[in-house]
Structures are given as structure tokens and as C-alpha cells.
N, C-alpha and C positions, 0 to 999 in steps of 0.2 A: 447471184445475190448473196447466197449463204457464204460463199468464199469471201466476199467483201466484208461481211459482218465479222467473220473470224479474224480477218486481217486487221480490221479496226479495233477489235478487242485487244489484239497484241500491241497495237500502237498506243491505245489509250492508257494502258497500264504497263509501261515499260519496266524492265528489271534493271534497277540502278544499284551497282555494287560499290558505289562511292559515298553512300549516305551514312549517317551515324549509326543507323540500325544495322547496316551491313558490316561496319567496322566492329561493332560490339560482337556480332556473330563470329567474325574472323578472330578476334582476341580470345573468345571462349574456346574456339576450335584449337588454337595454338596451345593454350594451357592444358586442355584435356588430352590432346595428342601426345604431348611430351610427358604428361603425368603417367601415361601407360609405361614409358621407359623407366620412370622412377619405381613404379610398382613392380615391373619385371626385374629390376636390379635387386630389390630386397626380397624377392621370392626365389632367387637363385642361391645355390650353395656357396658359401663364402670362398671356397677354394677356386671357384670359377669366376669370381668377380674381378674385374679390372680394378686397379687402385682408383680411389675416388677422383683424384685429379685427372687421371687419364680418361676416366668415364666422362667427366665434365667437358674436357677438351674435345672428345669425339662427338658428344652430344651437341656441343656448341657449333661444330662444323655442320652437323645435320640441320640445326636450326637456321643457320645462315643460308644454307642451300635452299631450304624450304621457303624462307622469306624472299630470297632472290626470285625464285620461280613464281611465287605468289604475286609479287608486285609487277613482274614482267607480264604475267597473264592478265593482271588488272589493266596495265597500260595497253596491252593488245586489245582487250575487250572494249576500251574507250574508242577504238577506231570504228567500231560497229555500234553506234549509239542505241539502235533499236534491237540489237541482238547481244547485249552484254552477257546475259546468262548463258546463252547458247555458246558464245565464243569462249567464255571462261571454262565451262564444263568440257567442251571439246579439247581445249588446251590441257586441262588437268588430266583427262582420261588418256590423251596421247602421251603426256609426260610420264604417266604411271605404267604405260605398256611399252610402246615402241621407244619412247624416250629413255626408259629405264635400261633397256638393252643397249642403247647407244652410250649412255653414261657408263655402264659396266664395261663395255668394250674399250672406251676411251681411257678409263681409269686403269684397266689392265695393261694397256699399251704404255701409259705413263709409268706404272709400277715397274714394268720390264726395263724401260729406259733408265729409270732411277737406280735400279739394282745393277744394271750393266755399267753405268757411269759412276756408281757408288756415291750418289748425291745424298748424303746422310740427312740433311734438313728436310728433304722431301719424302722420306720414308713414312708412309701413312701410319699414324698411331704411335710413332716414336718421337718423343719431344725432348730427348736428352735427359741427363742426370747431372745436376738438378734441372728442373723444367725450364726450357728456353722458349720464351714468347716468340722469338724470331722464327723458330721451327714451326710453331703452330700457325703463325701468320703466313708463312710460305706455303704450307699445306692447304690453308684456307684459300689462298689465291689460286692455287692449281685447281682445287675442287670447284670454286665458283666459276673459273674460266671454262671448265669442262661442262658445267651446267648451262652456261650461256651458249656454248657451241652447240649443245644439244638443242637448245631453243631455236637457234638459227636453222637447224635441219628440220625440226618438227613444225615450226611456225607456218610455213607455206601450206601445210596440209590442212590447217584450220580454215583456209579460204575456200576449200571445196564446197560447192553449193548444196550438196545433198545433206550436210550436217543440219542445216536449218529445217529442212523438211522432216528429218527423223526426230529431232528433239522438240520441234514445235508440236509434233503429234504425241510425244511422250509427256512433256512437262505441262503442268496446269497453267491456265491463263493468268491466274491471280499473281500479281507481282511479288507480294511478300512470301507466298508459298514457294514460288520459284526461287526466290533468294535463299530461303532456308534450305531447300534441297540442294541448290548449286553451291552455296558458299559454306554450308555446314554439314548436312547429312552425308552426302557423297564424299567430300574430302575427309571428313572425320573417319568414316569407315575404311577408306582406302589408305589414309595416312597411318592409322593405327596398325593395320595389317602390314604395311611396308616397313614401318619402324620396327615392329616386332620381329619380322623375318630378317631384316638386315642386322639387327642387334643379335639375333640368335646365330647368324652366320659368323659374326665376329666372336661370339662366345664359344662357338664350336671350334674355331681356329685356336683359341686360347686353351680350350680343354684338350685338344689334340696335342698341343705343345707340351702341356703338363703331363699327358700320358706318355709321350715320347721320352720326357725327362725321367719319369719313374721307371721306364723300361730299361733305359741305358744306364741307370744308376744302380750299381751292385756293391753295397757296402761289404768290405772285407771282414772276415771274422776277427775277433779281438786279437787272437794269437798271431795273426798275419802281420799285425802292426808292430809286434815285438820281435826283434831279431836277436837270437841267442848269441852270447859272446863268442862261442866257438865258431858259429856260422858267420858272424861278422868278420872274425879273424881270417877265416878261410876265404871269404869273398874279397877281403882286402889284401890277401897274400898272393903273390905270384909264385909259380912253380919253383922258381929259383931263389926265392927270398930266404932270409935267415930263419924266419918263423916256420916256413915249410920244411926246411932241412932239419930243424930241431924236432918237428913232429914226426918225421920219417925215421929217426934214429930208433934202434931197438932199446 
């Protein structure tokens, strides 16, 4: 009897992620998550910052990828009407762990192929000089395709029955509280962490490139740039030339 009461409580107050209340939370989540990248950018030393246009292009790719995964997860959760919160949360946590490794592996393979075949428009983070929109669109297409492929791999794992048992025991029964936890608190915490780490990796690569440039750049002393007239004449003179013969005469 107690089990029936608990089951009825879950059914009577379902978690709906498609209401206006849910979409407000989702919008606030997106703004706050990407605000952390803006904050991070302006706290970094200027020498380590990417040019503003490149930063916007990279950030826009992350935004499109996040939106794609968000709406795919929402569509997936619609298949389980009475378990929307559980389905969305499981999808999100799998995307942020196993899925992240899959995406990283796929992008690494794509990067190797792009460098091998020298496909310039698909080199991640390089958009040409001046900026070429076609390069950015091509890279977005590859990134979104990789994210979708990851979803096809991870998606079936959501159907495992033990997820419902675990999260039903953890999450509160109240629908609004569940919605706040599933659609805002957990995604905000994980997204901020992921965006910050990924952006830090990108910045570390740029910092390493700048360090390598400074190591390999050795400016010559001023006098090394000036060639004395005699030295220039001797460099330009062959052993048998008239100038060399005149110099050897007593």
C-alpha cells in the first residue's frame, strides 16, 4: 500500500519540462552559463586573450552545441511522459561524462584527418584572414554532427530501468522543485565547470604557442644588422676577382 501511495504521488505531480516556467529557467540558465565565459575572458591577461572575433566565433559554436543537446534531450524526455525529469537528468549526466569522452575522441579523429588532408576550412578555431563565414559554418556543421553522433551512442543507455529507481529515490516528489533541480541547478553547476575547463584548455594552448614563439625568437644585436663596407666587399668578392687581387698587392 505504501508503494502505491508513493507511485501515485509521482503520477499526480509530474515533472513537465515544456511549460513556460521551465523555459524561463532554461533561458536564465543559458544566460548565466555563458556569462561565466565573459567574466573569465576579462579576468585573463590581455596577452593570453583570443581576438574578440575569434572568441565570439568559438563561443557561438559552444552555444549551438549546447542548444542542440538541450533540445534533443527535451525531445527524448517527451517519450517518457511520467519520467521527464529523470530522463532529462540522466541524458544530461551521461552527456557530461561518457558523452564528453566520446565527443573528445571524435573531434580528435576529425582533427587528425583534417590536418592529414590539409582541409583548411575545417581547422578548428581558424576562420581565415579576413574572417570567412563559410569556414565557421563548416566547422559548426562538423561540431554539431559529432554531438549528434554522441547522442546516438549514449541515448540507448537512458532506457536502462535502474535510472528511475535511483533518481526517484533521490529527487523530491514536488514537481516544481524537481524541475528547478533538473533544469537549472544541476545543469548550471556542470555547464559552468565544463565551459570554464574547456575554455582554459583552449587558452593554455594559446599560451603555449606564445611561449614557443618567444623562445624561438632571438633578436640580433644592433651591430649584427649593419655590415661594414669592407666585410660586404669581401663577402661579395670571389678569390679571383679584381677587388681581391688589388687587396692582396703589397
